[in-house]
Biopython code that builds the backbone (N, CA, C, O; Angstrom):
import numpy as np
from Bio.PDB.StructureBuilder import StructureBuilder

atoms = [
    (1, "MET", "N", (35.787, -25.912, 26.546)),
    (1, "MET", "CA", (35.686, -24.525, 26.155)),
    (1, "MET", "C", (34.485, -23.920, 26.868)),
    (1, "MET", "O", (33.421, -24.533, 26.956)),
    (2, "THR", "N", (34.672, -22.722, 27.366)),
    (2, "THR", "CA", (33.586, -22.075, 28.088)),
    (2, "THR", "C", (32.588, -21.457, 27.127)),
    (2, "THR", "O", (32.909, -21.120, 25.987)),
    (3, "LEU", "N", (31.403, -21.322, 27.609)),
    (3, "LEU", "CA", (30.312, -20.762, 26.832)),
    (3, "LEU", "C", (30.145, -19.303, 27.233)),
    (3, "LEU", "O", (29.936, -18.998, 28.407)),
    (4, "GLU", "N", (30.235, -18.412, 26.269)),
    (4, "GLU", "CA", (30.093, -16.982, 26.530)),
    (4, "GLU", "C", (28.701, -16.551, 26.074)),
    (4, "GLU", "O", (28.359, -16.676, 24.899)),
    (5, "ILE", "N", (27.899, -16.041, 27.017)),
    (5, "ILE", "CA", (26.535, -15.618, 26.707)),
    (5, "ILE", "C", (26.408, -14.135, 27.007)),
    (5, "ILE", "O", (26.728, -13.682, 28.106)),
    (6, "THR", "N", (25.937, -13.383, 26.020)),
    (6, "THR", "CA", (25.731, -11.951, 26.160)),
    (6, "THR", "C", (24.245, -11.666, 26.024)),
    (6, "THR", "O", (23.589, -12.186, 25.121)),
    (7, "GLY", "N", (23.713, -10.843, 26.915)),
    (7, "GLY", "CA", (22.301, -10.490, 26.853)),
    (7, "GLY", "C", (22.120, -9.030, 26.478)),
    (7, "GLY", "O", (22.751, -8.149, 27.060)),
    (8, "LYS", "N", (21.263, -8.780, 25.511)),
    (8, "LYS", "CA", (20.914, -7.411, 25.121)),
    (8, "LYS", "C", (19.452, -7.188, 25.496)),
    (8, "LYS", "O", (18.561, -7.864, 24.981)),
    (9, "ASN", "N", (19.216, -6.245, 26.385)),
    (9, "ASN", "CA", (17.872, -5.935, 26.879)),
    (9, "ASN", "C", (17.242, -7.118, 27.613)),
    (9, "ASN", "O", (16.018, -7.206, 27.715)),
    (10, "ILE", "N", (18.062, -8.012, 28.116)),
    (10, "ILE", "CA", (17.567, -9.178, 28.847)),
    (10, "ILE", "C", (18.664, -9.658, 29.795)),
    (10, "ILE", "O", (19.850, -9.595, 29.473)),
    (11, "ASP", "N", (18.255, -10.134, 30.955)),
    (11, "ASP", "CA", (19.205, -10.700, 31.906)),
    (11, "ASP", "C", (19.385, -12.182, 31.604)),
    (11, "ASP", "O", (18.421, -12.896, 31.327)),
    (12, "VAL", "N", (20.625, -12.628, 31.662)),
    (12, "VAL", "CA", (20.925, -14.042, 31.427)),
    (12, "VAL", "C", (20.789, -14.773, 32.760)),
    (12, "VAL", "O", (21.604, -14.595, 33.666)),
    (13, "THR", "N", (19.760, -15.586, 32.864)),
    (13, "THR", "CA", (19.491, -16.313, 34.101)),
    (13, "THR", "C", (20.217, -17.657, 34.081)),
    (13, "THR", "O", (20.638, -18.120, 33.021)),
    (14, "PRO", "N", (20.361, -18.278, 35.241)),
    (14, "PRO", "CA", (20.974, -19.617, 35.262)),
    (14, "PRO", "C", (20.198, -20.641, 34.431)),
    (14, "PRO", "O", (20.799, -21.565, 33.883)),
    (15, "ALA", "N", (18.878, -20.491, 34.327)),
    (15, "ALA", "CA", (18.087, -21.429, 33.521)),
    (15, "ALA", "C", (18.440, -21.302, 32.039)),
    (15, "ALA", "O", (18.503, -22.303, 31.326)),
    (16, "ILE", "N", (18.670, -20.076, 31.579)),
    (16, "ILE", "CA", (19.051, -19.860, 30.177)),
    (16, "ILE", "C", (20.426, -20.458, 29.917)),
    (16, "ILE", "O", (20.635, -21.141, 28.915)),
    (17, "ARG", "N", (21.364, -20.196, 30.828)),
    (17, "ARG", "CA", (22.719, -20.741, 30.682)),
    (17, "ARG", "C", (22.681, -22.271, 30.691)),
    (17, "ARG", "O", (23.372, -22.922, 29.907)),
    (18, "GLU", "N", (21.875, -22.829, 31.576)),
    (18, "GLU", "CA", (21.766, -24.291, 31.665)),
    (18, "GLU", "C", (21.193, -24.883, 30.377)),
    (18, "GLU", "O", (21.636, -25.945, 29.941)),
    (19, "ARG", "N", (20.220, -24.215, 29.764)),
    (19, "ARG", "CA", (19.622, -24.712, 28.521)),
    (19, "ARG", "C", (20.652, -24.728, 27.398)),
    (19, "ARG", "O", (20.728, -25.691, 26.635)),
    (20, "PHE", "N", (21.452, -23.651, 27.294)),
    (20, "PHE", "CA", (22.478, -23.616, 26.250)),
    (20, "PHE", "C", (23.546, -24.681, 26.483)),
    (20, "PHE", "O", (23.985, -25.329, 25.534)),
    (21, "GLU", "N", (23.964, -24.867, 27.721)),
    (21, "GLU", "CA", (24.954, -25.901, 28.010)),
    (21, "GLU", "C", (24.402, -27.283, 27.664)),
    (21, "GLU", "O", (25.128, -28.128, 27.141)),
    (22, "PHE", "N", (23.132, -27.516, 27.952)),
    (22, "PHE", "CA", (22.497, -28.790, 27.617)),
    (22, "PHE", "C", (22.485, -29.003, 26.106)),
    (22, "PHE", "O", (22.798, -30.093, 25.627)),
    (23, "LYS", "N", (22.125, -27.969, 25.361)),
    (23, "LYS", "CA", (22.058, -28.085, 23.898)),
    (23, "LYS", "C", (23.449, -28.303, 23.300)),
    (23, "LYS", "O", (23.602, -29.106, 22.380)),
    (24, "PHE", "N", (24.459, -27.604, 23.806)),
    (24, "PHE", "CA", (25.813, -27.799, 23.288)),
    (24, "PHE", "C", (26.351, -29.180, 23.656)),
    (24, "PHE", "O", (27.117, -29.765, 22.890)),
    (25, "ASN", "N", (25.963, -29.706, 24.810)),
    (25, "ASN", "CA", (26.374, -31.067, 25.165)),
    (25, "ASN", "C", (25.765, -32.088, 24.208)),
    (25, "ASN", "O", (26.390, -33.104, 23.906)),
    (26, "LYS", "N", (24.549, -31.823, 23.729)),
    (26, "LYS", "CA", (23.929, -32.724, 22.758)),
    (26, "LYS", "C", (24.659, -32.677, 21.418)),
    (26, "LYS", "O", (24.651, -33.660, 20.677)),
    (27, "LEU", "N", (25.291, -31.545, 21.099)),
    (27, "LEU", "CA", (26.023, -31.424, 19.837)),
    (27, "LEU", "C", (27.362, -32.153, 19.867)),
    (27, "LEU", "O", (28.003, -32.310, 18.828)),
    (28, "GLU", "N", (27.791, -32.598, 21.041)),
    (28, "GLU", "CA", (29.062, -33.311, 21.147)),
    (28, "GLU", "C", (29.012, -34.685, 20.495)),
    (28, "GLU", "O", (30.053, -35.316, 20.310)),
    (29, "LYS", "N", (27.823, -35.157, 20.144)),
    (29, "LYS", "CA", (27.721, -36.460, 19.481)),
    (29, "LYS", "C", (28.376, -36.439, 18.104)),
    (29, "LYS", "O", (28.682, -37.496, 17.551)),
    (30, "PHE", "N", (28.595, -35.255, 17.544)),
    (30, "PHE", "CA", (29.258, -35.138, 16.245)),
    (30, "PHE", "C", (30.777, -35.200, 16.372)),
    (30, "PHE", "O", (31.482, -35.232, 15.364)),
    (31, "GLN", "N", (31.280, -35.218, 17.589)),
    (31, "GLN", "CA", (32.713, -35.328, 17.879)),
    (31, "GLN", "C", (33.518, -34.239, 17.179)),
    (31, "GLN", "O", (34.573, -34.503, 16.603)),
    (32, "VAL", "N", (33.008, -33.021, 17.238)),
    (32, "VAL", "CA", (33.698, -31.865, 16.678)),
    (32, "VAL", "C", (34.099, -30.978, 17.851)),
    (32, "VAL", "O", (33.237, -30.542, 18.614)),
    (33, "PRO", "N", (35.384, -30.705, 18.007)),
    (33, "PRO", "CA", (35.789, -29.840, 19.118)),
    (33, "PRO", "C", (35.431, -28.381, 18.823)),
    (33, "PRO", "O", (35.798, -27.836, 17.782)),
    (34, "PHE", "N", (34.715, -27.770, 19.747)),
    (34, "PHE", "CA", (34.366, -26.359, 19.606)),
    (34, "PHE", "C", (35.507, -25.518, 20.157)),
    (34, "PHE", "O", (35.924, -25.697, 21.301)),
    (35, "ILE", "N", (36.006, -24.604, 19.341)),
    (35, "ILE", "CA", (37.096, -23.738, 19.761)),
    (35, "ILE", "C", (36.538, -22.544, 20.526)),
    (35, "ILE", "O", (37.100, -22.119, 21.536)),
    (36, "LYS", "N", (35.439, -22.016, 20.035)),
    (36, "LYS", "CA", (34.834, -20.842, 20.653)),
    (36, "LYS", "C", (33.322, -20.977, 20.555)),
    (36, "LYS", "O", (32.796, -21.386, 19.520)),
    (37, "LYS", "N", (32.621, -20.629, 21.639)),
    (37, "LYS", "CA", (31.161, -20.646, 21.634)),
    (37, "LYS", "C", (30.679, -19.297, 22.163)),
    (37, "LYS", "O", (30.937, -18.951, 23.316)),
    (38, "HIS", "N", (29.988, -18.546, 21.328)),
    (38, "HIS", "CA", (29.489, -17.238, 21.735)),
    (38, "HIS", "C", (28.014, -17.123, 21.387)),
    (38, "HIS", "O", (27.606, -17.394, 20.257)),
    (39, "VAL", "N", (27.220, -16.718, 22.368)),
    (39, "VAL", "CA", (25.776, -16.599, 22.192)),
    (39, "VAL", "C", (25.361, -15.174, 22.528)),
    (39, "VAL", "O", (25.785, -14.616, 23.540)),
    (40, "VAL", "N", (24.529, -14.590, 21.671)),
    (40, "VAL", "CA", (23.960, -13.271, 21.934)),
    (40, "VAL", "C", (22.446, -13.434, 21.971)),
    (40, "VAL", "O", (21.828, -13.889, 21.008)),
    (41, "ILE", "N", (21.859, -13.050, 23.112)),
    (41, "ILE", "CA", (20.412, -13.129, 23.282)),
    (41, "ILE", "C", (19.887, -11.708, 23.389)),
    (41, "ILE", "O", (20.435, -10.890, 24.128)),
    (42, "GLY", "N", (18.837, -11.422, 22.658)),
    (42, "GLY", "CA", (18.249, -10.092, 22.729)),
    (42, "GLY", "C", (16.748, -10.149, 22.626)),
    (42, "GLY", "O", (16.173, -11.075, 22.052)),
    (43, "GLN", "N", (16.121, -9.130, 23.199)),
    (43, "GLN", "CA", (14.675, -9.017, 23.057)),
    (43, "GLN", "C", (14.409, -7.786, 22.212)),
    (43, "GLN", "O", (14.759, -6.666, 22.582)),
    (44, "GLU", "N", (13.788, -8.017, 21.079)),
    (44, "GLU", "CA", (13.504, -6.955, 20.125)),
    (44, "GLU", "C", (12.304, -6.131, 20.608)),
    (44, "GLU", "O", (11.522, -6.596, 21.437)),
    (45, "PRO", "N", (12.162, -4.908, 20.087)),
    (45, "PRO", "CA", (11.012, -4.079, 20.477)),
    (45, "PRO", "C", (9.659, -4.702, 20.128)),
    (45, "PRO", "O", (8.651, -4.385, 20.759)),
    (46, "ASN", "N", (9.632, -5.586, 19.125)),
    (46, "ASN", "CA", (8.370, -6.232, 18.745)),
    (46, "ASN", "C", (8.092, -7.480, 19.584)),
    (46, "ASN", "O", (7.301, -8.334, 19.185)),
    (47, "LYS", "N", (8.742, -7.585, 20.745)),
    (47, "LYS", "CA", (8.541, -8.675, 21.711)),
    (47, "LYS", "C", (9.031, -10.033, 21.227)),
    (47, "LYS", "O", (8.672, -11.055, 21.811)),
    (48, "LEU", "N", (9.837, -10.066, 20.181)),
    (48, "LEU", "CA", (10.434, -11.321, 19.734)),
    (48, "LEU", "C", (11.805, -11.472, 20.377)),
    (48, "LEU", "O", (12.540, -10.499, 20.548)),
    (49, "PHE", "N", (12.131, -12.701, 20.726)),
    (49, "PHE", "CA", (13.465, -12.994, 21.235)),
    (49, "PHE", "C", (14.343, -13.384, 20.058)),
    (49, "PHE", "O", (13.944, -14.179, 19.207)),
    (50, "LYS", "N", (15.538, -12.819, 20.019)),
    (50, "LYS", "CA", (16.480, -13.134, 18.943)),
    (50, "LYS", "C", (17.710, -13.777, 19.573)),
    (50, "LYS", "O", (18.303, -13.237, 20.506)),
    (51, "VAL", "N", (18.080, -14.941, 19.047)),
    (51, "VAL", "CA", (19.241, -15.670, 19.547)),
    (51, "VAL", "C", (20.209, -15.859, 18.389)),
    (51, "VAL", "O", (19.835, -16.370, 17.333)),
    (52, "GLU", "N", (21.457, -15.444, 18.591)),
    (52, "GLU", "CA", (22.509, -15.617, 17.585)),
    (52, "GLU", "C", (23.642, -16.414, 18.215)),
    (52, "GLU", "O", (24.122, -16.078, 19.298)),
    (53, "VAL", "N", (24.062, -17.461, 17.538)),
    (53, "VAL", "CA", (25.141, -18.315, 18.040)),
    (53, "VAL", "C", (26.260, -18.343, 17.016)),
    (53, "VAL", "O", (26.027, -18.572, 15.829)),
    (54, "THR", "N", (27.478, -18.108, 17.485)),
    (54, "THR", "CA", (28.664, -18.201, 16.641)),
    (54, "THR", "C", (29.611, -19.187, 17.305)),
    (54, "THR", "O", (30.014, -18.999, 18.453)),
    (55, "THR", "N", (29.962, -20.231, 16.582)),
    (55, "THR", "CA", (30.891, -21.222, 17.106)),
    (55, "THR", "C", (32.019, -21.416, 16.111)),
    (55, "THR", "O", (31.797, -21.489, 14.903)),
    (56, "ALA", "N", (33.217, -21.498, 16.630)),
    (56, "ALA", "CA", (34.375, -21.771, 15.786)),
    (56, "ALA", "C", (34.746, -23.234, 15.959)),
    (56, "ALA", "O", (34.871, -23.739, 17.075)),
    (57, "ILE", "N", (34.919, -23.896, 14.829)),
    (57, "ILE", "CA", (35.335, -25.291, 14.827)),
    (57, "ILE", "C", (36.548, -25.409, 13.920)),
    (57, "ILE", "O", (36.787, -24.520, 13.102)),
    (58, "PRO", "N", (37.318, -26.478, 14.042)),
    (58, "PRO", "CA", (38.455, -26.638, 13.136)),
    (58, "PRO", "C", (37.986, -26.673, 11.684)),
    (58, "PRO", "O", (37.146, -27.491, 11.310)),
    (59, "GLY", "N", (38.527, -25.794, 10.891)),
    (59, "GLY", "CA", (38.176, -25.765, 9.475)),
    (59, "GLY", "C", (37.018, -24.854, 9.142)),
    (59, "GLY", "O", (36.543, -24.867, 8.006)),
    (60, "GLY", "N", (36.545, -24.064, 10.085)),
    (60, "GLY", "CA", (35.453, -23.168, 9.738)),
    (60, "GLY", "C", (34.755, -22.573, 10.936)),
    (60, "GLY", "O", (35.211, -22.669, 12.075)),
    (61, "GLN", "N", (33.634, -21.956, 10.632)),
    (61, "GLN", "CA", (32.841, -21.294, 11.646)),
    (61, "GLN", "C", (31.371, -21.572, 11.360)),
    (61, "GLN", "O", (30.944, -21.563, 10.206)),
    (62, "LEU", "N", (30.607, -21.817, 12.407)),
    (62, "LEU", "CA", (29.175, -22.045, 12.268)),
    (62, "LEU", "C", (28.439, -20.860, 12.866)),
    (62, "LEU", "O", (28.742, -20.428, 13.978)),
    (63, "VAL", "N", (27.469, -20.336, 12.125)),
    (63, "VAL", "CA", (26.681, -19.202, 12.587)),
    (63, "VAL", "C", (25.216, -19.546, 12.395)),
    (63, "VAL", "O", (24.807, -19.997, 11.325)),
    (64, "ALA", "N", (24.425, -19.331, 13.444)),
    (64, "ALA", "CA", (22.990, -19.585, 13.352)),
    (64, "ALA", "C", (22.258, -18.530, 14.166)),
    (64, "ALA", "O", (22.730, -18.095, 15.216)),
    (65, "SER", "N", (21.104, -18.130, 13.668)),
    (65, "SER", "CA", (20.286, -17.177, 14.409)),
    (65, "SER", "C", (18.822, -17.538, 14.220)),
    (65, "SER", "O", (18.435, -18.145, 13.221)),
    (66, "ALA", "N", (18.011, -17.148, 15.209)),
    (66, "ALA", "CA", (16.581, -17.435, 15.146)),
    (66, "ALA", "C", (15.823, -16.396, 15.954)),
    (66, "ALA", "O", (16.320, -15.864, 16.946)),
    (67, "GLU", "N", (14.618, -16.124, 15.507)),
    (67, "GLU", "CA", (13.708, -15.246, 16.235)),
    (67, "GLU", "C", (12.450, -16.035, 16.559)),
    (67, "GLU", "O", (11.942, -16.797, 15.736)),
    (68, "HIS", "N", (11.957, -15.835, 17.782)),
    (68, "HIS", "CA", (10.760, -16.568, 18.199)),
    (68, "HIS", "C", (10.085, -15.776, 19.312)),
    (68, "HIS", "O", (10.720, -14.960, 19.981)),
    (69, "GLU", "N", (8.799, -16.026, 19.502)),
    (69, "GLU", "CA", (8.061, -15.352, 20.570)),
    (69, "GLU", "C", (8.500, -15.842, 21.942)),
    (69, "GLU", "O", (8.438, -15.101, 22.923)),
    (70, "ASP", "N", (8.941, -17.090, 22.003)),
    (70, "ASP", "CA", (9.380, -17.704, 23.247)),
    (70, "ASP", "C", (10.901, -17.855, 23.203)),
    (70, "ASP", "O", (11.453, -18.292, 22.193)),
    (71, "LEU", "N", (11.571, -17.500, 24.283)),
    (71, "LEU", "CA", (13.032, -17.573, 24.309)),
    (71, "LEU", "C", (13.519, -19.003, 24.121)),
    (71, "LEU", "O", (14.460, -19.243, 23.363)),
    (72, "PHE", "N", (12.891, -19.949, 24.800)),
    (72, "PHE", "CA", (13.339, -21.330, 24.693)),
    (72, "PHE", "C", (13.003, -21.924, 23.329)),
    (72, "PHE", "O", (13.678, -22.845, 22.870)),
    (73, "GLY", "N", (11.976, -21.408, 22.687)),
    (73, "GLY", "CA", (11.679, -21.807, 21.309)),
    (73, "GLY", "C", (12.768, -21.336, 20.358)),
    (73, "GLY", "O", (13.146, -22.055, 19.432)),
    (74, "ALA", "N", (13.274, -20.119, 20.588)),
    (74, "ALA", "CA", (14.371, -19.598, 19.765)),
    (74, "ALA", "C", (15.643, -20.403, 19.990)),
    (74, "ALA", "O", (16.398, -20.653, 19.050)),
    (75, "ILE", "N", (15.882, -20.809, 21.231)),
    (75, "ILE", "CA", (17.064, -21.621, 21.535)),
    (75, "ILE", "C", (16.975, -22.962, 20.805)),
    (75, "ILE", "O", (17.970, -23.442, 20.262)),
    (76, "THR", "N", (15.799, -23.559, 20.792)),
    (76, "THR", "CA", (15.610, -24.836, 20.100)),
    (76, "THR", "C", (15.823, -24.686, 18.600)),
    (76, "THR", "O", (16.435, -25.551, 17.973)),
    (77, "GLU", "N", (15.320, -23.591, 18.015)),
    (77, "GLU", "CA", (15.516, -23.351, 16.579)),
    (77, "GLU", "C", (16.993, -23.209, 16.240)),
    (77, "GLU", "O", (17.460, -23.759, 15.243)),
    (78, "VAL", "N", (17.729, -22.474, 17.067)),
    (78, "VAL", "CA", (19.164, -22.289, 16.831)),
    (78, "VAL", "C", (19.888, -23.619, 16.942)),
    (78, "VAL", "O", (20.784, -23.908, 16.148)),
    (79, "TYR", "N", (19.507, -24.436, 17.924)),
    (79, "TYR", "CA", (20.120, -25.754, 18.081)),
    (79, "TYR", "C", (19.899, -26.602, 16.830)),
    (79, "TYR", "O", (20.821, -27.266, 16.356)),
    (80, "GLN", "N", (18.672, -26.579, 16.293)),
    (80, "GLN", "CA", (18.371, -27.368, 15.100)),
    (80, "GLN", "C", (19.183, -26.890, 13.905)),
    (80, "GLN", "O", (19.626, -27.705, 13.096)),
    (81, "LYS", "N", (19.382, -25.593, 13.783)),
    (81, "LYS", "CA", (20.181, -25.058, 12.676)),
    (81, "LYS", "C", (21.648, -25.466, 12.817)),
    (81, "LYS", "O", (22.291, -25.836, 11.835)),
    (82, "LEU", "N", (22.170, -25.396, 14.040)),
    (82, "LEU", "CA", (23.557, -25.819, 14.263)),
    (82, "LEU", "C", (23.719, -27.313, 13.995)),
    (82, "LEU", "O", (24.721, -27.738, 13.421)),
    (83, "GLU", "N", (22.745, -28.098, 14.405)),
    (83, "GLU", "CA", (22.802, -29.544, 14.177)),
    (83, "GLU", "C", (22.821, -29.847, 12.674)),
    (83, "GLU", "O", (23.568, -30.714, 12.221)),
    (84, "ARG", "N", (22.004, -29.134, 11.913)),
    (84, "ARG", "CA", (21.957, -29.327, 10.460)),
    (84, "ARG", "C", (23.306, -28.969, 9.830)),
    (84, "ARG", "O", (23.792, -29.678, 8.949)),
    (85, "GLN", "N", (23.903, -27.871, 10.284)),
    (85, "GLN", "CA", (25.198, -27.460, 9.743)),
    (85, "GLN", "C", (26.293, -28.461, 10.094)),
    (85, "GLN", "O", (27.164, -28.748, 9.273)),
    (86, "LEU", "N", (26.249, -28.993, 11.313)),
    (86, "LEU", "CA", (27.256, -29.979, 11.712)),
    (86, "LEU", "C", (27.102, -31.277, 10.934)),
    (86, "LEU", "O", (28.100, -31.910, 10.588)),
    (87, "LYS", "N", (25.867, -31.683, 10.654)),
    (87, "LYS", "CA", (25.659, -32.880, 9.834)),
    (87, "LYS", "C", (26.231, -32.670, 8.441)),
    (87, "LYS", "O", (26.873, -33.560, 7.884)),
    (88, "LYS", "N", (26.001, -31.510, 7.894)),
    (88, "LYS", "CA", (26.519, -31.194, 6.563)),
    (88, "LYS", "C", (28.044, -31.193, 6.578)),
    (88, "LYS", "O", (28.679, -31.704, 5.654)),
    (89, "GLN", "N", (28.628, -30.621, 7.620)),
    (89, "GLN", "CA", (30.082, -30.560, 7.751)),
    (89, "GLN", "C", (30.660, -31.962, 7.908)),
    (89, "GLN", "O", (31.724, -32.260, 7.365)),
    (90, "ALA", "N", (29.966, -32.823, 8.649)),
    (90, "ALA", "CA", (30.471, -34.172, 8.900)),
    (90, "ALA", "C", (30.434, -35.029, 7.643)),
    (90, "ALA", "O", (31.318, -35.860, 7.436)),
    (91, "HIS", "N", (29.421, -34.838, 6.800)),
    (91, "HIS", "CA", (29.277, -35.665, 5.605)),
    (91, "HIS", "C", (29.928, -35.049, 4.376)),
    (91, "HIS", "O", (29.908, -35.646, 3.299)),
    (92, "LYS", "N", (30.493, -33.884, 4.521)),
    (92, "LYS", "CA", (31.082, -33.204, 3.371)),
    (92, "LYS", "C", (32.240, -33.976, 2.744)),
    (92, "LYS", "O", (32.299, -34.060, 1.518)),
    (93, "PRO", "N", (33.159, -34.542, 3.515)),
    (93, "PRO", "CA", (34.266, -35.264, 2.871)),
    (93, "PRO", "C", (33.825, -36.512, 2.113)),
    (93, "PRO", "O", (34.476, -36.911, 1.147)),
    (94, "THR", "N", (32.739, -37.125, 2.537)),
    (94, "THR", "CA", (32.316, -38.362, 1.886)),
    (94, "THR", "C", (31.252, -38.135, 0.819)),
    (94, "THR", "O", (30.816, -39.082, 0.163)),
    (95, "ALA", "N", (30.839, -36.904, 0.647)),
    (95, "ALA", "CA", (29.796, -36.626, -0.345)),
    (95, "ALA", "C", (30.339, -36.890, -1.741)),
    (95, "ALA", "O", (31.486, -36.570, -2.052)),
    (96, "ARG", "N", (29.503, -37.472, -2.558)),
    (96, "ARG", "CA", (29.918, -37.766, -3.933)),
    (96, "ARG", "C", (29.592, -36.575, -4.804)),
    (96, "ARG", "O", (28.436, -36.179, -4.951)),
    (97, "ARG", "N", (30.586, -36.041, -5.348)),
    (97, "ARG", "CA", (30.380, -34.949, -6.291)),
    (97, "ARG", "C", (30.454, -35.571, -7.668)),
    (97, "ARG", "O", (29.806, -36.593, -7.894)),
    (98, "ALA", "N", (31.181, -35.032, -8.570)),
    (98, "ALA", "CA", (31.312, -35.616, -9.906)),
    (98, "ALA", "C", (32.313, -36.758, -9.829)),
    (98, "ALA", "O", (33.481, -36.553, -9.500)),
    (99, "SER", "N", (31.859, -37.928, -10.128)),
    (99, "SER", "CA", (32.720, -39.091, -10.087)),
    (99, "SER", "C", (33.391, -39.253, -11.444)),
    (99, "SER", "O", (32.729, -39.513, -12.448)),
    (100, "HIS", "N", (34.682, -39.101, -11.464)),
    (100, "HIS", "CA", (35.440, -39.223, -12.709)),
    (100, "HIS", "C", (36.033, -40.622, -12.793)),
    (100, "HIS", "O", (37.230, -40.824, -12.589)),
    (101, "SER", "N", (35.189, -41.555, -13.089)),
    (101, "SER", "CA", (35.688, -42.919, -13.212)),
    (101, "SER", "C", (36.397, -43.064, -14.553)),
    (101, "SER", "O", (36.075, -42.387, -15.529)),
    (102, "GLU", "N", (37.343, -43.944, -14.568)),
    (102, "GLU", "CA", (38.102, -44.139, -15.803)),
    (102, "GLU", "C", (37.242, -44.840, -16.831)),
    (102, "GLU", "O", (36.463, -45.736, -16.507)),
    (103, "LYS", "N", (37.392, -44.427, -18.053)),
    (103, "LYS", "CA", (36.637, -45.044, -19.138)),
    (103, "LYS", "C", (37.259, -46.399, -19.444)),
    (103, "LYS", "O", (38.481, -46.541, -19.422)),
    (104, "PRO", "N", (36.439, -47.376, -19.722)),
    (104, "PRO", "CA", (37.013, -48.694, -20.034)),
    (104, "PRO", "C", (37.788, -48.623, -21.349)),
    (104, "PRO", "O", (37.340, -48.046, -22.339)),
    (105, "GLU", "N", (38.936, -49.219, -21.312)),
    (105, "GLU", "CA", (39.773, -49.203, -22.511)),
    (105, "GLU", "C", (39.247, -50.227, -23.511)),
    (105, "GLU", "O", (38.755, -51.291, -23.135)),
    (106, "LEU", "N", (39.358, -49.887, -24.767)),
    (106, "LEU", "CA", (38.934, -50.810, -25.812)),
    (106, "LEU", "C", (39.981, -51.906, -25.958)),
    (106, "LEU", "O", (41.185, -51.650, -25.979)),
    (107, "ALA", "N", (39.497, -53.096, -26.055)),
    (107, "ALA", "CA", (40.416, -54.219, -26.218)),
    (107, "ALA", "C", (40.930, -54.231, -27.655)),
    (107, "ALA", "O", (40.165, -54.111, -28.612)),
    (108, "GLU", "N", (42.203, -54.375, -27.772)),
    (108, "GLU", "CA", (42.791, -54.415, -29.114)),
    (108, "GLU", "C", (42.778, -55.854, -29.620)),
    (108, "GLU", "O", (43.203, -56.777, -28.925)),
    (109, "GLU", "N", (42.286, -56.025, -30.830)),
    (109, "GLU", "CA", (42.267, -57.353, -31.430)),
    (109, "GLU", "C", (43.414, -57.453, -32.424)),
    (109, "GLU", "O", (43.712, -56.517, -33.165)),
    (110, "GLU", "N", (44.030, -58.590, -32.412)),
    (110, "GLU", "CA", (45.092, -58.816, -33.388)),
    (110, "GLU", "C", (44.470, -59.410, -34.639)),
    (110, "GLU", "O", (43.784, -60.430, -34.582)),
    (111, "VAL", "N", (44.710, -58.776, -35.746)),
    (111, "VAL", "CA", (44.164, -59.235, -37.016)),
    (111, "VAL", "C", (45.339, -59.633, -37.898)),
    (111, "VAL", "O", (46.301, -58.883, -38.065)),
    (112, "ASP", "N", (45.236, -60.813, -38.446)),
    (112, "ASP", "CA", (46.289, -61.288, -39.335)),
    (112, "ASP", "C", (45.959, -60.803, -40.749)),
    (112, "ASP", "O", (45.108, -61.378, -41.427)),
    (113, "LEU", "N", (46.627, -59.759, -41.178)),
    (113, "LEU", "CA", (46.358, -59.159, -42.483)),
    (113, "LEU", "C", (46.922, -59.989, -43.641)),
    (113, "LEU", "O", (46.503, -59.816, -44.785)),
    (114, "THR", "N", (47.828, -60.852, -43.365)),
    (114, "THR", "CA", (48.422, -61.641, -44.441)),
    (114, "THR", "C", (47.420, -62.597, -45.057)),
    (114, "THR", "O", (47.503, -62.892, -46.250)),
    (115, "GLU", "N", (46.477, -63.086, -44.270)),
    (115, "GLU", "CA", (45.476, -64.010, -44.797)),
    (115, "GLU", "C", (44.526, -63.304, -45.751)),
    (115, "GLU", "O", (44.114, -63.889, -46.752)),
    (116, "GLU", "N", (44.177, -62.082, -45.466)),
    (116, "GLU", "CA", (43.228, -61.357, -46.302)),
    (116, "GLU", "C", (43.839, -60.972, -47.650)),
    (116, "GLU", "O", (43.128, -60.948, -48.654)),
    (117, "PHE", "N", (45.112, -60.677, -47.696)),
    (117, "PHE", "CA", (45.737, -60.221, -48.931)),
    (117, "PHE", "C", (46.235, -61.364, -49.821)),
    (117, "PHE", "O", (46.562, -61.123, -50.984)),
    (118, "GLU", "N", (46.301, -62.552, -49.333)),
    (118, "GLU", "CA", (46.804, -63.668, -50.118)),
    (118, "GLU", "C", (45.769, -64.205, -51.100)),
    (118, "GLU", "O", (46.132, -65.036, -51.932)),
    (119, "GLU", "N", (44.592, -63.817, -51.064)),
    (119, "GLU", "CA", (43.548, -64.340, -51.938)),
    (119, "GLU", "C", (43.674, -63.929, -53.342)),
    (119, "GLU", "O", (42.849, -64.310, -54.173)),
]
sb = StructureBuilder()
sb.init_structure("model")
sb.init_model(0)
sb.init_chain("A")
sb.init_seg("    ")
for serial, (resi, resn, name, xyz) in enumerate(atoms, 1):
    if name == "N":
        sb.init_residue(resn, " ", resi, " ")
    sb.init_atom(name, np.array(xyz, "f"), 0.0, 1.0, " ", f" {name:<3s}", serial, name[0])
structure = sb.get_structure()
């Protein structure tokens, strides 16, 4: 799947594209196929870089955003957020919620009532 990068008030350089491709390649260790990868990079008036990533995966969508003074710092923050979400998604089926184990049945004892009443 191709990576779509949009820049707002900033030019997308090959170094920026290469960094995102590197980070997404590291996310492949979770063995989740990405259906869509969209990145929006912007520079805010307060000189902060804002990075928003939207990825579609089977069974849902992952969204992460980060603001940082350094563009590559913001990219790293977004990567960490996506990694955390993917870990949560991967462990979700095996997570133990309320375990409804069966209650042990009481053993029935046979009592011979004829002996008690014959006295």
